[in-house]
C-alpha positions as CSV (number, residue, x, y, z in Angstrom):
1,M,2.9,6.2,-3.8
2,P,1.9,6.6,-0.3
3,S,4.2,8.1,2.7
4,S,6.1,6.1,4.6
5,D,2.9,6.1,7.5
6,E,0.5,5.1,4.8
7,Y,2.7,2.1,4.0
8,R,1.8,0.5,7.4
9,T,-2.0,0.8,7.4
10,A,-2.3,-2.8,6.6
11,A,-0.8,-5.9,8.3
12,D,2.8,-8.1,7.6
13,P,3.1,-10.3,5.3
14,E,2.4,-14.6,6.0
15,P,2.8,-16.2,2.6
16,T,4.5,-19.4,2.4
17,V,8.0,-18.2,0.9
18,A,8.8,-21.4,-1.7
19,L,12.6,-23.2,-0.6
20,P,15.4,-22.3,-3.1
21,V,16.1,-25.1,-5.8
22,A,19.6,-26.1,-5.4
23,T,21.8,-25.5,-8.3
24,D,25.4,-25.4,-9.4
25,K,25.4,-21.9,-10.4
26,P,26.7,-19.4,-7.7
27,V,24.5,-16.9,-6.4
28,D,25.7,-13.5,-6.8
29,P,25.7,-11.7,-3.4
30,E,24.6,-8.2,-4.9
31,V,21.3,-9.5,-7.1
32,E,20.1,-11.5,-3.7
33,V,20.1,-8.4,-1.8
34,E,18.7,-6.4,-4.3
35,L,15.8,-8.9,-4.7
36,A,15.6,-8.9,-1.2
37,R,14.7,-5.4,-0.6
38,S,13.1,-4.8,-3.5
39,Q,10.7,-6.1,-1.6
40,T,10.8,-3.2,1.1
41,L,8.1,-1.2,-0.1
42,L,5.2,-4.2,-0.2
43,E,6.6,-5.0,3.5
44,Q,6.3,-1.6,4.1
45,M,2.8,-1.7,3.2
46,G,2.2,-4.9,5.4
47,G,2.3,-7.5,2.4
48,L,0.4,-9.2,0.6
49,S,-1.8,-10.8,3.5
50,G,-2.2,-7.8,5.0
51,L,-3.4,-6.4,1.5
52,I,-5.5,-8.7,1.7
53,Y,-7.3,-8.9,4.8
54,S,-7.7,-5.2,4.4
55,T,-10.7,-5.8,1.8
56,L,-12.6,-8.7,4.3
57,P,-14.2,-5.3,6.3
58,V,-15.8,-4.5,3.0
59,L,-16.4,-8.0,1.7
60,V,-18.3,-8.6,4.7
61,F,-20.0,-4.9,4.8
62,V,-22.1,-4.9,1.8
63,P,-24.0,-8.5,2.1
64,V,-24.6,-7.9,5.7
65,N,-25.9,-4.1,5.1
66,T,-28.3,-6.2,2.1
67,V,-29.5,-8.9,4.6
68,A,-29.6,-7.2,8.0
69,G,-29.4,-3.1,7.4
70,L,-26.9,-0.6,8.3
71,T,-26.3,-0.9,11.8
72,A,-25.9,-4.5,11.2
73,A,-23.3,-4.6,9.0
74,I,-21.1,-1.4,10.9
75,W,-20.9,-4.0,13.5
76,A,-20.1,-6.7,11.4
77,A,-17.4,-4.9,9.8
78,L,-15.9,-3.6,13.2
79,G,-15.8,-7.3,14.4
80,V,-14.0,-8.3,11.2
81,A,-11.3,-5.7,11.9
82,A,-11.1,-6.6,15.2
83,G,-10.9,-10.0,14.5
84,V,-7.7,-9.3,12.1
85,L,-6.4,-7.6,15.3
86,V,-7.1,-10.7,17.5
87,W,-5.3,-12.9,15.2
88,R,-2.1,-10.5,14.5
89,L,-1.4,-10.8,18.3
90,Y,-2.0,-14.7,18.6
91,R,0.2,-14.8,15.6
92,H,2.8,-12.6,17.4
93,D,2.9,-10.6,14.2
94,P,3.2,-6.9,14.3
95,V,-0.3,-5.6,15.1
96,Q,0.4,-1.7,14.8
97,P,-0.4,-2.0,10.8
98,A,-3.8,-3.8,12.3
99,I,-4.7,-1.5,14.7
100,S,-4.6,1.2,12.1
101,G,-6.7,-0.9,10.1
102,F,-9.1,-1.0,12.8
103,F,-9.5,2.7,13.5
104,G,-10.0,2.8,9.7
105,V,-13.0,0.9,9.1
106,G,-13.9,2.4,12.5
107,L,-13.9,5.8,11.0
108,C,-15.4,4.8,8.0
109,A,-18.0,3.1,9.9
110,F,-18.8,6.3,12.0
111,I,-18.9,7.8,8.3
112,A,-21.5,5.5,6.8
113,Y,-23.7,6.1,10.6
114,R,-23.5,9.6,10.1
115,V,-24.5,9.8,6.7
116,G,-27.3,7.1,7.1
117,E,-26.5,4.9,4.0
118,A,-24.4,2.0,3.3
119,K,-22.3,4.4,0.7
120,G,-21.0,6.6,3.1
121,F,-18.5,3.5,4.4
122,F,-16.4,4.3,1.3
123,L,-16.8,8.1,1.4
124,F,-13.5,8.4,3.7
125,G,-11.4,6.3,0.8
126,I,-12.7,8.2,-2.0
127,Y,-11.3,11.7,-0.7
128,T,-8.3,9.8,0.8
129,S,-7.6,8.9,-3.1
130,L,-8.0,12.4,-4.2
131,V,-5.7,13.5,-1.6
132,Y,-3.1,11.6,-2.6
133,A,-3.1,11.7,-6.0
134,G,-2.6,15.6,-5.7
135,V,0.1,15.4,-3.7
136,F,2.2,12.8,-5.3
137,A,1.0,15.4,-8.5
138,V,2.4,18.3,-6.8
139,S,5.3,16.8,-5.7
140,I,6.3,15.8,-9.5
141,L,5.9,19.4,-10.3
142,V,7.9,20.7,-7.5
143,R,10.6,18.2,-9.0
144,W,10.9,16.5,-5.6
145,P,8.8,13.4,-6.8
146,L,7.6,11.6,-3.9
147,V,8.8,8.0,-4.7
148,G,12.3,9.1,-4.8
149,V,11.5,11.1,-1.4
150,I,10.3,8.2,0.4
151,W,12.6,5.4,-0.6
152,G,15.5,7.7,0.3
153,A,13.9,8.2,3.5
154,L,13.1,4.5,4.2
155,N,17.2,2.9,3.0
156,G,19.5,6.3,3.6
157,H,19.7,7.5,0.3
158,G,18.5,11.0,1.4
159,T,18.1,13.8,-1.3
160,A,21.2,13.4,-3.3
161,W,19.7,11.8,-6.0
162,R,17.7,15.0,-7.2
163,T,20.9,16.2,-8.9
164,D,21.3,13.2,-10.9
165,R,18.6,14.2,-14.3
166,R,18.4,10.6,-15.3
167,I,17.5,9.0,-11.8
168,R,15.2,12.1,-11.2
169,K,13.3,11.4,-14.5
170,L,12.9,7.5,-13.2
171,Y,11.4,8.4,-9.9
172,S,9.1,11.1,-11.8
173,L,7.9,8.3,-13.7
174,A,6.9,5.5,-10.9
175,T,5.2,8.4,-9.0
176,V,3.2,9.3,-11.9
177,V,1.9,5.8,-11.9
178,W,1.0,6.6,-8.4
179,V,-0.9,9.7,-9.5
180,V,-3.1,7.8,-12.2
181,V,-3.9,4.7,-9.7
182,F,-4.9,7.2,-7.1
183,G,-7.0,9.5,-10.0
184,A,-8.1,6.5,-11.0
185,R,-9.9,5.1,-7.9
186,Y,-11.3,8.8,-7.0
187,L,-12.5,8.7,-10.7
188,V,-14.7,5.6,-10.7
189,Q,-15.8,5.2,-6.8
190,S,-16.9,8.7,-6.9
191,Q,-18.8,8.0,-9.9
192,L,-20.3,5.3,-8.3
193,Y,-21.0,6.8,-4.6
194,D,-22.8,9.2,-6.6
195,T,-24.8,6.8,-8.9
196,D,-25.6,5.4,-5.5
197,H,-24.2,2.1,-6.8
198,T,-23.1,0.5,-3.3
199,T,-22.7,-3.1,-4.2
200,W,-20.7,-1.9,-7.3
201,L,-18.6,0.7,-5.3
202,A,-17.7,-1.9,-3.0
203,V,-16.5,-4.0,-5.8
204,A,-14.4,-0.9,-7.3
205,R,-13.1,-0.8,-4.0
206,I,-11.5,-4.3,-3.7
207,A,-10.7,-4.6,-7.5
208,M,-9.0,-1.3,-7.5
209,G,-7.1,-1.8,-4.1
210,W,-4.5,-3.9,-3.7
211,P,-4.1,-5.1,-7.0
212,L,-3.6,-1.6,-8.7
213,T,-1.2,-1.3,-6.0
214,A,0.9,-4.5,-6.5
215,V,1.2,-2.6,-10.1
216,A,2.5,0.8,-9.1
217,L,4.7,-1.3,-7.0
218,V,6.4,-3.3,-9.9
219,V,6.9,0.1,-11.7
220,T,8.4,1.7,-8.5
221,V,10.7,-1.3,-7.8
222,W,11.6,-1.2,-11.5
223,A,12.8,2.6,-11.0
224,V,14.3,1.6,-7.9
225,R,16.7,-0.7,-9.9
226,R,17.1,1.1,-12.7
227,A,18.1,3.9,-10.5
228,G,21.1,1.5,-8.6
229,H,19.6,2.7,-5.0
230,L,20.2,-0.5,-2.8
231,P,19.5,0.6,0.7
232,A,22.9,2.4,1.6
233,D,23.3,0.3,5.0
234,K,23.5,-3.2,3.1
235,S,25.4,-1.9,0.3
236,A,28.0,-0.3,2.6
237,A,27.9,-3.7,4.2
238,G,28.5,-5.7,1.2
239,T,31.8,-3.3,0.3
240,E,33.2,-4.2,3.8
241,S,32.8,-7.2,3.3
242,T,34.7,-7.4,0.0
243,R,37.6,-5.5,1.2
244,A,38.1,-7.6,3.8
């Protein structure tokens, strides 16, 4: 699972949230907190809309390159990334993910320009996936699974969970899922890159992007809930209010 810095590379969420349906059954405050905080990892990545917005430059780049050439495609992708940033500013949403996304697109565009081929636009993402897969795999081997490390850092649990073998196994399992996701991205996309299938490379980039990330997040949330690791501050607040 990506580092906390990586989580912030996409924009914040904007999907409409469904209103709760009235019911006679009382809502367990602890369950309510857990369900709310189970979305922390997705929020750190910028939410669903942020993950979708991150695909827009790719959706624009490939067809523009086919019709008008590499230079036009580069400027089109940069224009879309800039448009997302302006849109976030207009909506008064946090702009740090959009700024990071803009610079990311700029780096990909620069690589494509230097390579002289459209497929170069995807080169940075391919090797980034390889690096992440390696880092996550090593974290399992040294018994510091990154899912636990990152979750503990985000929610105040620290690293005390490492003394519990059961919890360490849960976080190791979740970390393995992230290794598989990043490893699959690298293997598939590097093969498409080497065989000059630029259009299919774009398809793979999108199909293996936020959909696979969502799957890995589901497993991560499952591991966190099985470990019983609600955010420390929320849990403490709930305990104090109960005592009062």
